[in-house]
DRENFI-881255 format. One record per residue (C-alpha): residue in three letters; z, y, x. Coordinates in steps of 0.001 Angstrom, whole numbers, plus 500000, padded with zeros to 6 digits. Each point is the difference from the previous one (the first is absolute). Layout:
ALAZYX;...
This chain:
MET167497859871690656;ARG503621501193499693;ARG500262498476496534;ARG498693496666501362;ARG502699499923502736;PHE502674500827497439;LEU498863497145497716;ASP499862497610502963;GLY503569501009500906;VAL501172499405496432;ALA498344496568499971;VAL501646499015503294;ALA503392501212498750;ALA499612497989496784;VAL499148496828501939;LEU502989500502502321;MET502394500586497100;THR498763496887498213;THR500352497917503166;LEU503491501296500770;ALA501160499525496416;GLY498832496376500133;CYS502020499305503158;GLY503310500684498344;SER499315498177496754;ARG500285496428501198;GLU502466498084497891;THR502719497984501651;PRO499687496422498746;GLY502749498632497821;GLU502428501468497531;THR501004503638500083;THR502373499861497041;LEU503726500495500325;ASP500678497680497037;GLU502722497428500605;ALA500380496387498951;GLN502670497342500390;VAL499598497042502344;LYS502270496947499739;GLY499721496891502072;THR501323497708502686;ALA499704500476503760;LYS499345496874502061;PHE499547499134503657;HIS498143496782500862;GLY500511498811496425;LYS503770500534500036;THR501673502657497887;LEU501496502810502076;ASP503678500753499396;GLY500036503678500956;GLY498144502790501729;THR497915502937498818;LEU496402500279498809;HIS498210503294500677;PHE497188500962497578;ASN497640502638501423;ALA497378501278497540;SER496553499924501637;ASN497893503146499804;ALA500026503148502086;LYS500156502209496894;ARG503284498425498855;VAL502343501441502561;VAL503282498341499081;GLY502486498025502002;ALA500368496256499860;ARG502216498612497276;ASP502542497313500818;ALA501075496933498029;THR503049497969500941;ILE499428496247500119;GLU502873498363498106;LYS501759496777501084;ASP497694497968497717;GLY496884501596501568;THR499159502202497016;PHE499191503692500144;THR499180502772497536;ILE498398503345500811;LYS498202502897498375;THR497014501025502143;LEU496649501723499613;VAL497107498382498144;GLY497150498814502261;GLN500033498426503426;ASN503337499781501775;VAL500524498711503530;VAL503207497967500090;THR502015499438503168;ILE503404498438500439;THR503185500545501939;PRO501753496619500155;LYS503738499681499364;SER500496498990503626;ARG497772499470502990;THR500030496374500984;LYS497542497852501871;ALA498882498591496631;THR499141503468498655;TYR498646501498503240;GLY496893502066499277;LEU500607500043496253;GLU500495503773499914;TYR496523500528501491;GLU498118498206497237;GLU498368501959497167;LYS498901498911496544;THR497754502100497786;ILE500642499695496278;GLU498371501598496960;VAL502456501581497570;LYS498764500553496449;SER501522502035497176;GLY502925498319498230;GLU501973497103501422;ASN498662498054502971;PRO501371496540500793;ILE499046499611503676;ASP501436497481502453;ILE499543500949503645;GLU499875497351502700;PHE500141500900503661;MET498643497612502607;PRO499767501529503496;
């Protein structure tokens, strides 16, 4: 009888350990790599090239705890940045806040960055 209780206790402990181990093993979707790639492109707003401001690239994924990377938008609307491979959420800080650009800094674009060079134009339309 004592041996039976002991074996039952071992079985219950094994089931609990298996269940608890499974709870922590869920994978976060998306990339977990810290590999970087270059992104070059043009930033536009309502089809017009922006002539300044800053793009903020925030790598998506809870396991990649890094700060956002910033790219300056040049006078001709172009930008170049080295950011993490995988999904990046891009936001913008316009050169100046005007009625024409109101709300622009609240818009997000999600882009997929692959290894190597990435020619990506980003158009914001609030």
